C-alpha positions in Angstrom: 92.6 94.1 60.6 93.4 96.2 57.6 91.2 99.1 58.9 92.9 98.9 62.2 96.4 98.9 60.8 95.5 101.9 58.6 94.1 103.7 61.7 97.3 102.9 63.7 99.5 104.3 60.9 97.4 107.4 60.5 97.6 108.2 64.3 101.3 107.3 64.7 102.4 110.9 65.3 99.7 111.4 68.0 100.7 108.2 69.8 104.4 109.1 69.8 103.6 112.6 71.1 101.6 111.1 74.0 104.4 108.7 74.8 106.8 111.6 74.8 104.6 113.4 77.4 104.5 110.3 79.5 108.3 109.7 79.3 108.9 113.4 80.3 107.6 112.7 83.8 110.6 111.4 85.8 108.5 109.0 87.9 111.5 107.5 89.8 110.1 105.4 92.7 113.5 104.8 94.3 114.0 108.5 95.1 111.7 110.4 97.4 112.7 113.7 95.7 110.4 112.5 92.8 107.3 112.0 95.0 105.4 114.7 93.1 106.5 113.2 89.8 105.0 109.8 90.9 101.7 111.6 91.5 101.9 113.3 88.1 102.6 110.0 86.3 99.7 108.3 88.1 97.4 111.2 87.2 98.6 111.2 83.6 97.9 107.5 82.9 94.6 107.7 84.7 93.6 110.5 82.4 94.7 108.5 79.4 92.6 105.5 80.5 89.5 107.8 80.7 90.3 109.2 77.3 90.5 105.6 75.9 87.0 104.8 77.2 87.7 102.9 80.3 85.2 103.4 83.2 85.6 103.6 87.0 89.1 105.0 86.6 90.7 105.9 89.9 93.8 105.9 92.0 94.0 103.1 94.5 96.0 104.6 97.4 98.5 102.5 99.4 101.0 103.3 102.1 103.5 103.9 99.2 102.7 105.0 95.7 99.2 104.7 94.3 98.1 102.1 91.7 95.9 103.3 88.8 92.8 101.3 88.0 90.3 101.3 85.1 87.8 98.8 83.7 85.2 97.9 81.1 83.0 95.1 82.4 79.8 94.5 80.4 79.2 90.8 80.0 79.9 88.4 82.9 79.8 85.4 80.5 82.8 86.7 78.6 86.4 86.4 79.7 88.0 89.1 81.9 91.5 90.2 81.2 93.6 92.3 83.6 96.3 94.3 81.8 99.1 95.0 84.2 101.9 97.6 83.9 104.0 100.0 86.0 104.4 103.7 85.6 107.5 104.0 87.8 111.0 103.9 86.3 114.6 103.3 87.3 116.9 106.2 88.1 118.8 107.4 84.9 122.3 107.3 86.5 125.0 107.5 85.3 123.8 110.6 83.3 127.1 111.1 81.5 126.6 107.8 79.6 123.3 109.0 78.0 123.6 110.2 74.4 120.3 112.2 74.8 118.4 113.5 77.8 116.7 110.5 79.6 113.4 112.3 80.2 113.2 114.0 76.8 112.3 111.1 74.4 114.1 111.3 71.2 114.0 109.2 68.0 117.1 108.2 66.0 116.8 105.9 62.9 113.5 104.5 64.0 114.5 103.9 67.6 113.0 105.7 70.6 115.3 106.6 73.5 114.3 107.6 77.0 114.0 106.3 80.5 110.9 104.1 80.7 110.4 103.7 77.0 111.0 100.0 77.2 110.4 99.4 80.9 107.4 99.9 81.0 105.6 103.0 79.8 105.4 102.3 76.1 104.2 98.7 76.4 101.3 99.4 78.7 100.4 102.6 76.9 100.2 100.6 73.7 97.5 98.4 75.3 95.5 101.4 76.3 95.8 102.8 72.8 94.7 99.5 71.3 91.6 99.4 73.5 90.8 103.0 72.5 91.1 102.0 68.8 88.6 99.2 69.3 86.2 101.5 71.1 86.4 104.0 68.2 85.8 101.3 65.6 83.2 99.1 67.3 81.8 101.1 70.2 82.5 98.3 72.6 85.1 95.6 73.5 84.8 91.9 72.7 85.8 90.9 76.3 85.8 92.4 79.7 88.9 94.5 80.6 90.6 95.7 83.7 93.7 97.8 83.8 96.1 98.0 86.8 99.2 100.2 86.6 101.3 100.3 89.7 104.0 102.7 90.9 106.4 100.6 92.8 107.5 97.8 90.5 111.1 99.1 90.3 111.4 99.0 94.1 110.0 95.5 94.6 106.2 96.2 94.6 106.4 96.6 98.4 102.7 97.5 98.9 101.3 95.6 95.9 100.3 92.4 97.8 98.4 94.2 100.4 96.6 96.3 97.8 95.6 93.1 96.0 94.3 91.6 99.2 92.2 94.7 99.9 90.7 94.8 96.4 90.2 91.1 95.6 86.6 91.6 94.4 87.5 94.6 92.3 90.4 92.9 90.6 88.9 89.5 90.1 89.8 88.4 86.5 90.5 85.2 84.6 94.1 86.0 83.9 96.6 88.9 83.6 98.4 90.2 80.5 101.8 91.6 81.2 104.1 93.2 78.6 107.2 93.8 80.7 109.5 91.2 79.0 112.1 91.1 76.3 112.0 89.5 72.9 114.8 87.2 71.6 116.7 88.7 68.7 114.6 87.2 65.9 111.2 86.5 67.5 108.6 87.5 70.1 108.5 85.5 73.3 106.0 84.1 75.8 107.8 84.0 79.1 106.4 81.1 81.1 108.7 81.2 84.1 110.1 84.1 86.2 112.8 83.9 88.8 112.0 85.3 92.2 114.1 87.9 94.0 115.6 88.3 97.4 117.1 91.7 97.9 119.3 92.5 101.0 122.0 94.6 102.5 124.9 93.4 104.5 126.2 96.0 106.9 129.5 95.5 108.7 130.6 97.8 111.6 133.9 97.3 113.3 134.5 100.7 115.0 132.5 103.5 116.4 134.2 105.9 114.0 136.8 106.1 111.2 140.3 106.0 112.6 143.9 106.8 111.6 145.4 103.9 109.7 148.9 104.7 111.0 147.8 104.8 114.7 145.5 101.7 114.6 146.5 99.7 111.5 147.4 96.2 112.7 145.4 96.3 115.9 141.8 96.8 114.8 139.8 95.2 112.0 138.8 96.9 108.7 135.1 97.0 107.9 135.3 97.0 104.0 137.9 94.2 104.1 135.6 92.1 106.4 132.7 92.8 104.0 134.8 91.8 101.0 135.7 88.5 102.8 132.0 87.7 103.6 131.1 88.5 99.9 133.9 86.2 98.7 132.4 83.3 100.7 128.9 83.6 99.2 129.8 82.4 95.6 132.8 80.5 94.2 134.6 81.3 90.9 132.6 78.7 89.0 129.4 80.7 89.7 128.0 78.3 92.3 126.4 79.8 95.4 128.0 78.6 98.6 125.0 79.2 100.9 123.9 75.8 102.2 120.5 74.5 101.2 120.1 76.4 98.0 120.6 73.7 95.4 118.7 71.0 97.3 115.4 72.7 96.3 116.3 73.7 92.7 113.8 72.4 90.1 115.3 70.2 87.4 114.4 71.0 83.8 113.3 67.8 81.9 114.4 66.9 78.3 111.1 68.1 76.7 111.2 71.4 78.4 114.9 71.8 77.7 114.1 71.4 74.0 111.5 74.1 74.1 113.5 76.5 76.3 116.7 76.0 74.2 114.9 77.6 71.2 115.0 80.9 73.0 118.7 80.6 74.0 121.0 83.6 73.7 124.4 83.0 72.2 127.5 83.8 74.1 128.5 86.2 71.4 125.3 88.1 71.7 125.6 88.4 75.5 129.2 89.6 75.2 128.1 92.1 72.5 125.2 93.4 74.7 127.2 93.7 77.9 130.8 94.3 76.9 131.9 91.4 79.1 135.4 90.0 78.3 134.3 86.4 78.8 131.1 84.8 80.2 131.0 83.6 83.8 128.9 81.1 85.5 128.0 77.4 85.8 129.6 75.8 82.7 127.4 72.7 82.6 124.3 74.6 81.6 123.1 76.5 78.6 122.9 80.3 78.9 119.1 80.2 78.9 119.1 77.7 81.8 121.7 79.7 83.7 119.7 82.9 83.5 116.2 81.3 83.8 116.4 78.0 85.7 119.3 78.4 88.0 119.7 80.7 91.1 122.2 83.6 90.9 123.8 85.9 93.4 125.2 89.4 92.7 126.5 92.5 94.4 124.6 95.6 93.3 126.6 98.2 95.1 129.3 98.7 97.8 130.0 101.8 99.8 132.5 102.6 102.5 135.3 104.9 103.6 136.8 107.7 101.5 136.1 107.8 97.8 137.1 111.4 96.9 140.2 112.6 95.1 143.6 112.0 96.6 144.2 109.9 99.7 142.7 109.8 103.2 144.6 107.2 105.2 141.8 105.9 107.4 140.4 102.6 108.6 136.7 102.9 107.8 134.3 102.1 110.7 131.5 100.7 108.5 130.9 99.1 105.1 127.7 98.1 103.3 126.9 96.0 100.3 123.6 95.9 98.5 123.0 92.4 97.1 120.3 90.4 95.3 119.7 86.7 94.7 117.5 85.5 91.9 115.7 82.3 92.9 113.8 79.6 91.1 111.2 76.9 91.9 111.1 75.3 94.4 112.9 77.9 96.5 110.9 80.6 98.3 112.0 84.0 99.4 111.3 83.2 103.0 113.5 80.1 103.0 116.4 81.8 101.2 116.4 84.7 103.7 116.8 82.2 106.6 119.6 80.4 104.8 121.4 83.7 104.1 121.2 84.9 107.7 122.4 81.6 109.1 125.3 81.3 106.8 126.5 84.9 107.1 126.3 84.8 110.9 128.4 81.6 110.8 131.2 83.0 108.6 131.3 86.5 110.0 134.4 87.4 112.1 133.8 88.1 115.7 135.7 91.4 115.4 132.8 93.2 113.9 129.0 93.6 114.1 127.3 92.2 111.0 123.6 93.0 110.2 121.5 91.9 107.3 118.5 93.9 106.1 116.1 92.4 103.6 114.6 94.8 101.1 111.7 93.4 99.1 111.5 90.5 96.7 109.2 87.7 95.9 108.9 84.0 95.0 109.5 82.5 91.5 106.5 81.6 89.3 105.9 79.0 86.6 102.9 78.8 84.2 101.3 75.9 82.3 101.9 76.4 78.6 99.1 74.1 77.4 96.3 76.5 78.5 94.2 77.9 75.6 95.1 81.5 76.5 98.7 80.9 75.7 97.8 79.2 72.4 95.8 82.2 71.4 98.4 84.8 72.3 100.9 82.6 70.4 98.8 83.0 67.3 98.4 86.7 67.8 102.1 87.2 68.3 102.9 85.3 65.1 100.4 87.4 63.1 101.7 90.7 64.6 105.5 90.0 64.3 105.5 87.6 61.4 107.3 84.9 63.4 106.3 82.1 65.9 107.0 83.1 69.5 109.5 81.3 71.5 108.8 80.1 75.0 111.3 81.3 77.5 112.4 81.0 81.1 113.2 84.5 82.3 115.9 85.6 84.7 114.2 88.7 85.8 111.6 89.1 88.6 108.2 90.8 88.5 106.9 90.7 92.1 103.4 91.7 90.9 103.1 88.6 88.7 103.9 86.4 91.7 101.5 88.3 93.9 98.7 88.0 91.4 99.3 84.3 91.2 99.5 83.7 95.0 96.7 86.2 96.1 94.3 86.3 93.2 95.0 82.8 91.9 95.6 84.4 88.5 98.1 83.2 85.8 99.8 85.8 83.6 100.5 85.9 79.9 104.0 87.4 80.0 105.4 88.8 76.8 107.1 92.0 75.7 108.3 94.2 72.8 111.7 95.3 74.0 114.8 93.8 72.3 117.7 92.2 74.1 119.9 95.3 73.8 117.0 97.7 75.0 119.0 99.0 77.9 116.5 98.4 80.6 117.9 99.8 83.9 120.8 101.2 81.9 121.7 104.4 80.0 120.2 104.9 76.6 117.2 102.8 77.2 115.5 102.2 73.8 112.6 100.7 71.9 111.9 100.5 68.1 109.0 102.7 67.0 107.7 99.7 65.1 107.5 97.6 68.3 105.6 100.3 70.1 103.0 100.3 67.3 103.0 96.5 67.2 102.0 96.5 70.8 98.8 98.3 69.8 98.2 95.8 67.0 98.8 92.8 69.3 96.3 94.1 71.8 93.6 94.2 69.1 94.5 90.9 67.6 94.5 89.1 70.9 91.3 90.5 72.3 89.5 89.6 69.0 90.8 86.0 69.2 89.9 85.7 72.9 86.3 86.6 72.2 
């Protein structure tokens, strides 16, 4: 590995420049204004795959944003690894909270800043660079490789499942390698469980138009107040979800697993430091790592209604909408939870208003078996790369693609990551240590050599 480490160090400046070019493309999947930027990002990463030495590189078109595919398949008797990533990023808002321009990657004290630097452009680019380094040194790879980089992860991977179904033969692999996770403060992690996601909107309409609060206050209902009432009935002040049937299907964590998972626990002090919360909130009978990884949660993501400009406008708004999300765990399914939400909201909604629920993407939770050899090998590679044994973690986030690959292709995933807990994924000032980006290159090489 000495030659490889020397090569990585020698080419550091080039790698950072390439990442800067990639970050500069504002590939925001949630905003149609950036449709051309999505195409630019897909084309850019396709070109980088070709440059690295991957073959059969192409865009796989969907009804949404294209996925980018590349491969190096030369020995059917050797394992086949599918590296997964996503080139789309979150919107950078609020812009006034950024200390530097989100799409102009900057470096301060060994830390890279820019939208997508942690989630997920730098991680999957590091794997491509690692493969390129192996090609340059050895003219071939020790195992078979496929690469799949999608463009809709940040909006729920809406067309990913269909794309997998239509390309089963092309994508057939032994397992996937996903670097879209977060390290604990002092060690790398292997994330063996992901919560699922149910995203939805609750829309309340009480009137055909906004009306004067002096003329009609007291005789007609108020849409945002009805919405606030409905939201207040979804979760109590202990953090427990009130929707019937949710906890009857929750998987219980045994003592042995609790011991393993607790090693990756995050302290309350660290959570408060990262978030700025005054106090923690949630189910008090569970550790933080269990509350975020092995218990369901329900949150409001945004609310909009009425007049929000300067000064006053004394109206009764006709309509109000809340965007919400529920993180779900085994043995809940997205389909089951959707039915429970609809039934409960309809039951508690006042008759004075029309209430509609619209579901917007999501997926089922997933759990992997840690005793498999591929996890033992990546554990060794992570220890050699980062100098510490990895911790095994249940993760609160959701990656619909991981669930889809499991359900459609029957493929487990090695789920790890190089971002730190305060990396700012989905927040202003998203960041990643330069060292961690380069260690992603090193990890790729170490793991593939061990797998062979």
